[in-house]
C-alpha positions as CSV (number, residue, x, y, z in Angstrom):
1,M,53.4,-29.0,-11.4
2,S,49.7,-29.9,-12.0
3,M,47.2,-30.4,-9.1
4,S,44.9,-33.2,-8.6
5,P,41.1,-33.0,-9.2
6,Q,40.7,-32.8,-5.5
7,E,42.9,-30.3,-5.2
8,S,41.2,-28.3,-8.1
9,A,37.9,-28.9,-6.3
10,E,39.1,-27.3,-2.9
11,E,40.7,-24.5,-4.8
12,R,37.5,-23.7,-6.5
13,E,35.4,-23.8,-3.3
14,R,38.1,-21.2,-1.7
15,E,37.3,-18.8,-4.6
16,P,34.7,-16.0,-3.7
17,A,31.5,-16.3,-5.2
18,P,30.3,-13.8,-8.1
19,P,28.6,-10.8,-6.6
20,V,24.8,-11.2,-6.7
21,R,23.9,-8.1,-9.3
22,G,20.3,-6.6,-9.2
23,H,18.1,-5.5,-12.1
24,P,20.1,-3.2,-14.7
25,Q,17.5,-0.6,-14.3
26,R,16.5,-0.9,-10.4
27,W,17.5,2.9,-10.0
28,L,14.9,3.8,-12.6
29,I,12.6,1.2,-11.2
30,L,12.9,2.5,-7.7
31,G,12.5,5.8,-8.8
32,V,9.6,5.6,-10.5
33,I,7.4,3.5,-7.7
34,S,8.8,5.7,-5.1
35,L,6.7,8.5,-7.0
36,A,3.8,6.3,-7.0
37,Q,4.2,5.5,-3.5
38,L,4.4,9.1,-2.7
39,T,1.1,9.9,-3.9
40,V,-0.6,7.1,-2.3
41,V,1.1,8.4,1.3
42,L,-0.1,11.8,0.2
43,D,-3.9,11.2,-0.2
44,N,-3.8,10.3,3.4
45,T,-3.7,13.8,4.7
46,V,-4.0,16.0,1.3
47,L,-7.8,16.1,1.7
48,N,-7.8,18.0,5.2
49,V,-7.3,21.2,3.8
50,A,-10.0,20.7,1.3
51,I,-12.7,20.6,3.9
52,P,-13.7,24.4,3.3
53,S,-14.0,24.1,0.0
54,L,-15.9,20.6,-0.1
55,T,-18.4,22.2,2.4
56,D,-18.8,25.2,0.2
57,E,-19.3,23.4,-3.3
58,L,-20.4,19.9,-2.3
59,G,-22.6,20.8,0.6
60,A,-20.9,18.4,2.8
61,A,-22.3,17.8,6.6
62,T,-19.6,17.0,8.9
63,S,-20.1,13.2,8.9
64,D,-19.5,13.7,5.0
65,I,-16.6,15.4,5.6
66,Q,-15.3,12.6,7.9
67,W,-16.1,9.5,5.5
68,M,-14.6,11.5,3.0
69,I,-11.4,11.4,4.6
70,N,-11.6,8.1,6.7
71,A,-12.9,5.8,3.7
72,Y,-9.3,5.6,2.4
73,S,-7.5,4.7,5.1
74,L,-10.2,2.3,6.5
75,V,-10.4,0.4,3.2
76,Q,-6.6,0.7,2.3
77,S,-5.6,-0.5,6.2
78,G,-8.3,-3.3,6.1
79,L,-6.9,-4.6,2.9
80,L,-3.1,-4.5,3.5
81,L,-2.8,-8.3,4.5
82,T,-5.4,-9.6,1.7
83,A,-3.1,-7.5,-0.9
84,G,-0.2,-8.9,-0.1
85,S,-1.2,-12.4,0.0
86,A,-2.6,-11.9,-3.2
87,A,0.7,-10.4,-4.7
88,D,2.5,-13.2,-3.4
89,R,0.1,-15.8,-5.2
90,Y,-0.5,-14.0,-8.5
91,G,2.4,-12.2,-9.1
92,R,3.7,-9.0,-7.8
93,K,4.4,-7.1,-11.0
94,K,0.5,-8.0,-11.7
95,M,-0.8,-6.8,-8.7
96,L,1.3,-3.8,-8.9
97,A,0.0,-2.8,-12.4
98,T,-3.4,-3.4,-11.1
99,G,-3.2,-1.3,-8.0
100,L,-1.8,1.6,-10.2
101,A,-4.9,1.1,-12.5
102,L,-7.2,1.0,-9.3
103,F,-5.6,4.2,-7.5
104,G,-6.0,6.1,-10.9
105,A,-9.1,5.4,-11.6
106,G,-10.3,6.1,-8.5
107,S,-8.3,9.3,-8.4
108,L,-10.1,10.1,-12.0
109,A,-13.6,9.8,-9.9
110,A,-12.9,11.7,-7.1
111,G,-11.6,14.7,-9.2
112,L,-14.9,14.4,-11.1
113,A,-17.2,13.9,-8.2
114,E,-20.2,15.6,-8.2
115,T,-21.9,14.6,-4.8
116,T,-20.4,13.6,-1.4
117,E,-21.5,10.0,-1.9
118,Q,-19.5,9.9,-5.3
119,L,-16.5,11.1,-3.6
120,I,-16.7,8.8,-0.8
121,A,-17.0,5.6,-3.1
122,A,-14.2,7.0,-5.3
123,R,-11.8,7.3,-2.0
124,A,-12.7,4.0,-1.1
125,G,-11.6,2.8,-4.5
126,M,-8.3,4.5,-4.2
127,G,-7.9,3.0,-0.9
128,V,-8.2,-0.5,-2.8
129,G,-5.3,0.8,-5.0
130,G,-3.4,1.9,-2.3
131,A,-3.2,-1.0,-0.2
132,L,-1.9,-2.8,-3.4
133,L,0.5,-0.2,-3.9
134,L,1.9,-0.2,-0.4
135,T,2.7,-3.7,-0.2
136,T,4.1,-4.6,-3.8
137,T,6.2,-1.7,-4.1
138,L,8.6,-3.1,-1.5
139,A,8.2,-6.5,-2.4
140,V,9.2,-5.1,-6.0
141,V,12.4,-3.2,-4.0
142,M,13.4,-6.5,-2.7
143,Q,13.2,-8.3,-5.9
144,I,15.3,-5.9,-8.2
145,F,18.0,-4.8,-5.8
146,A,21.0,-7.2,-4.8
147,P,21.2,-7.8,-1.2
148,A,24.1,-5.6,-0.5
149,E,22.0,-2.8,-1.9
150,H,18.9,-3.7,0.2
151,A,19.2,-1.0,3.4
152,K,20.0,2.0,0.7
153,A,16.8,1.0,-1.3
154,I,14.8,0.1,1.7
155,G,16.0,3.6,3.1
156,I,14.7,5.8,0.3
157,W,11.6,3.9,0.0
158,S,10.9,4.5,3.7
159,A,11.9,8.3,3.3
160,V,9.4,8.7,0.5
161,S,7.0,7.5,2.6
162,A,7.5,9.6,5.7
163,L,8.0,12.5,3.3
164,G,4.2,11.8,1.8
165,F,2.8,12.0,5.3
166,A,4.5,15.6,5.8
167,C,4.0,17.3,2.7
168,G,0.3,16.1,2.1
169,P,-1.3,19.4,3.4
170,L,1.4,22.0,1.9
171,I,0.9,20.2,-1.5
172,G,-2.9,20.4,-1.2
173,G,-2.6,23.9,-0.2
174,F,-0.5,24.8,-2.8
175,V,-2.8,23.3,-5.3
176,L,-6.3,24.5,-3.6
177,D,-4.6,28.1,-3.7
178,H,-4.5,28.1,-8.3
179,F,-7.1,25.1,-9.0
180,W,-10.2,23.8,-7.6
181,W,-10.3,21.2,-5.4
182,G,-10.5,18.3,-7.7
183,A,-7.2,18.8,-8.7
184,I,-5.7,17.7,-5.6
185,F,-6.7,14.0,-7.0
186,L,-6.4,14.7,-10.7
187,I,-2.4,15.3,-10.0
188,N,-1.9,11.8,-9.3
189,L,-3.2,10.5,-13.1
190,P,0.4,11.7,-14.3
191,V,2.1,9.8,-12.0
192,V,0.0,6.6,-12.3
193,A,0.3,6.6,-16.1
194,L,3.9,7.1,-15.6
195,G,4.4,4.4,-13.1
196,L,2.2,1.9,-15.1
197,V,4.2,2.2,-18.2
198,A,7.4,1.4,-16.2
199,V,5.9,-1.4,-14.3
200,V,5.0,-2.9,-17.7
201,T,7.9,-2.4,-19.3
202,L,10.8,-2.5,-16.7
203,V,9.6,-4.5,-13.6
204,P,10.3,-8.4,-13.8
205,E,7.3,-10.7,-12.5
206,S,7.5,-12.8,-9.4
207,K,5.4,-14.6,-7.0
208,N,5.6,-16.8,-3.8
209,R,2.4,-19.1,-4.2
210,Q,1.6,-21.5,-1.6
211,G,-1.1,-24.4,-1.4
212,D,-3.7,-25.0,-4.0
213,R,-6.3,-22.2,-2.8
214,P,-6.3,-18.8,-1.3
215,D,-7.0,-18.1,2.1
216,L,-10.2,-16.7,1.5
217,L,-11.4,-16.8,5.5
218,G,-8.2,-15.6,6.7
219,A,-8.9,-12.5,4.2
220,L,-12.3,-11.8,5.2
221,L,-11.2,-12.1,9.0
222,S,-8.0,-9.9,8.7
223,T,-10.1,-7.3,6.4
224,I,-12.6,-7.1,9.1
225,G,-10.2,-7.0,12.0
226,M,-7.6,-4.5,10.9
227,A,-10.6,-1.8,9.5
228,A,-12.3,-2.4,12.7
229,L,-9.1,-1.3,14.5
230,V,-8.2,1.6,12.7
231,Y,-12.0,2.9,12.7
232,A,-11.5,2.3,16.7
233,I,-8.1,4.7,16.7
234,I,-9.4,7.5,14.2
235,S,-12.7,8.0,16.2
236,G,-11.3,7.9,19.7
237,P,-10.6,11.6,19.1
238,E,-13.6,12.8,18.1
239,H,-16.0,10.3,20.2
240,G,-13.7,9.7,23.2
241,W,-11.9,6.8,24.1
242,T,-14.6,5.5,26.7
243,S,-17.5,5.7,24.3
244,G,-19.6,2.8,23.2
245,R,-18.8,3.2,19.7
246,V,-15.0,3.4,20.2
247,L,-15.1,0.7,22.6
248,A,-17.4,-1.7,20.6
249,T,-15.4,-1.4,17.6
250,A,-12.0,-2.2,19.4
251,A,-13.8,-5.0,20.8
252,V,-14.7,-6.4,17.2
253,A,-11.3,-5.7,16.2
254,V,-9.6,-8.0,19.2
255,G,-12.1,-10.6,18.7
256,V,-11.9,-11.1,15.2
257,L,-8.0,-10.3,14.9
258,A,-7.8,-13.1,17.7
259,L,-9.9,-15.6,15.3
260,F,-7.6,-14.7,12.6
261,A,-4.5,-15.3,14.9
262,Y,-6.1,-18.5,15.8
263,W,-7.2,-19.8,12.1
264,E,-3.9,-18.9,10.9
265,S,-2.1,-21.3,13.1
266,R,-4.4,-23.9,12.0
267,V,-4.1,-23.6,7.8
268,P,-1.1,-25.6,6.5
269,Y,-0.3,-22.3,4.2
270,P,-1.4,-19.1,6.2
271,M,-1.5,-15.7,4.9
272,L,0.6,-14.2,8.0
273,D,3.1,-16.9,9.4
274,L,2.9,-16.0,13.2
275,T,6.1,-17.9,13.5
276,F,7.6,-14.7,12.7
277,F,6.2,-13.1,15.9
C-alpha cells in the first residue's frame, strides 16, 4: 500500500538527521596546533630559569630582567581581545598563520639578541604572535570538530595549556644544561615551521565578520585596560599591593575597562558582546 505525500513527508521528518562530521584530518590538526599552543604557554615561564645566564652574559640589571619576563605577558594579555576580533573579521586561518609567523620571528630575534633592549623588544614581538595564537587555536578547534567531539577536543587543548605552564621551568633548565640561553627561544622555530605548513595546507578558512569597519576605539581601550590590569597584578608582589605604582595602574585599568564596557554597550557590532555576562 503506497503512502500519501503527507505521510511520506512525516516519515522523513521522523528519520534521524545524519551526524555532523568534522574535518577528516582534525586530529592531526589538533596535534599540530596544540604543539604550537604549548610553545606559546611555555614562554610565559621558561625564561625564569635563564636569569643567571642573562645577568652574566648580557649584563642585565634587575629591572631589565623584569621587563624581559613581563614584556611577553603584558603584550600578549593586552592584545587578546583585539586578536580575537581580528580573527573573526579577517579570517581565523589567516590570523593563525600570522601569529605563528610573528611568534617565530620574535623567537629568532630573541635567540640571537645581543643586548637587553633587543631581547625585550623580541619578547614583546613574541607576545603579539602569542595573542593571535591563543585566540585562534581554540576557534579552529571548535571549527574542525563536530559538536559531539567538542568536549574531548577542548579537554586536550586545555590540558596542553596547563602542561605548558608547569613544564616551562623544567624544559628551560634542561636546555640550559646543554646549550646557551638563546636555545630556549630557538627551539620554537621547528614547531613554528611545522605549524605553518599544517595551517596553510590543512586548516579551512572561516570568519564571522560583523559591521563595515573594525572597532578601533574598543581595540585601543581593551589593550590599554588589559595591559594595565596585568601590570598591576605582576607588580603587586614586588612593589607591594598598596604602593602608589600598583594602585595607580590598577585605577587606570578599572577606569579604562569601565570605559571599554560602556563603549561596547553603545556600538552596534561590539568586539565583546556584553550580553554574554
